[in-house]
N, C-alpha and C positions, 0 to 999 in steps of 0.2 A: 474221015472215018466217022461213023455214027456212034451214038451212046449205047452202051451195053445193057443197061437196065431200062425198065419200062418208063419209070418216072424218076430219073436221077436228079440230085440237087444241083450238081455242076457237070456240064458236059465239056469234054475236051475235043475240039475239032480244029485241026490245022493250026495249032498254037494260038487259038482264040478261046477266051474263057467267056462262057455265057451262063447266065443265071436263069432259073425257072421262076414262074410267078409265085410258087410256094416260098422260095427263098426271099423274094421281095417282100412278101407278106410278113415273114418272120423278122426280117431286118427292120421293117417299118414298126412291127410290134415292139421289138427291142428298143428302137429309138424312142417310141412313145413312152415305154416303161421307164427308160433312162431319163427322159425329159420330166416325166411325172415324179420320178424319184428325186431328181435335182430340184424340181419345184417344191416338193415336200420338205426336202432338206433345207432349201432357202427359207421356206415358211417357218420351219422349226427353228432355224437360226435367228430369223427376225423375231419370232416369239420369245426365244431365249434372251435376245438382246433387249426386247421390250420389258421382259421380266427383270432382267438385271438393272435396266434403267429405273423401273418402278421400285426395285429394292434399294437402289442407290438413293432415289428420291425419298423413300420412306426412312432410310437411315439418316439422310440429311435433315429431314423433318424431325426425327427423333433427337438428333444432336441439337437442333435448334430449340426444341422443347426443353431439353436438358439445360442448355445454356440459359434459357429464359427462367427456368426454375432456380438455377444457381444465382442468377441476378436478383430474382425475387427474394431468395434466402439471404443474400448479401444486404439487400435493402432492408429486410426485416431485422437483421442483426444490427445494421446501422441505426435503425429507429429504436431498437432496444437499448443500444449504447447511449443514444441521445436521451432517452427517457431516464436511464440510470444517472446520467450526468445531471439532468434536471432535478431528479430526486436528491442527489447529493448536494446540489446548490440550495435546494429548499431546506435540507437538513442543516446546512451551514447557516443559512439565514435564521432558522429557528434557534440554533445555538447562540447566534449573535443576539437575537432578541432576548433570549433567556439571560445571557450575560448582562445585557443592558437593564433588564428588569432587576437582576440581582444588585447591580450597581445602584439603581434607583432606590431599592429597598435599604441598602447600606447607607446611602445618603439620608434617607428618611430617618433611619435609626439614629444616625449621628445628629441630625437636627433635633430629634426628640431628646436625645441625651443632653444636647446644648440647652434646649428649653428647660429641661429638668434642672440642670445646673443653674440656669438663670433664676428659675423659681426658688431654688434653694438659697441662692445668694440674696434674692429679694426677701425671703423669709428671715434670713440672718440679719439683714438690714432692719427689717421690721422689729425683730427681737432686740436688736441693739437700740433702736429708737425707743422701744417700750422701756428698756432698761434705763436709758438716759432720762426718759420722762419720769420714771419712778424715782430715779435719783434726784431729779430736780424737784419732784414733789416732796421727797423726804427732806431735802435741803430747805425748801420753803417752809415745811412744817417745823423743822428745827429752828429756823430763823424766827418764825412766828412765836414758837415757844420761848426762845431767848428774849424776844421783844416783850412778850407778856411777863416773863420773869423780871426783866429789867424794869418794866413799868410797875410791877408789883413791888419790887424792891424800892423803887423811887417813891412810890406812894407810902410804903411802910416807913421809909426814911423821913418823909415829910410828916407823916402822922406822929412818928416818935419825936421829931423835932418840935412839932406843935405841942405835944404832951409835955415835953421838957420845958418849953417856954411857959406853958400855963402852970406847971408845977412850981416854977421859980417865981412866977408873978404872984 
């Protein structure tokens, strides 16, 4: 049996199915469209994958920069702590030097007090020596006076004795 329509899409003839050129063209167009759609989908998928990879790379770079900044901040804090410890050690050394200077000043003051005491003792010794000299001088003067008086008395005694002898003669 023949086809009823003038240009049918599918004709049935004796249990055989035949397609017309129009159907072939439509099927080819559909296949091309599906292939193009699949290609565009694969391209979009590859683009999304590349974008995700770039995002992951950017995130990893950001995390690396953050870790580097953290390490730098830690190194800065360590350097600050070291500088603080150095300043503390310097302050301790300054305090030690001040204590040493104070001890030196105390020792100097003690030595000055000792020298003053020695000078006072020397002055007392000199005064005692002067007193002893004055006493010795006074003793010598008294002795000289006693000697002069004794000589005068002797001379007077001799003179009186001479006068008595001459008077009795």
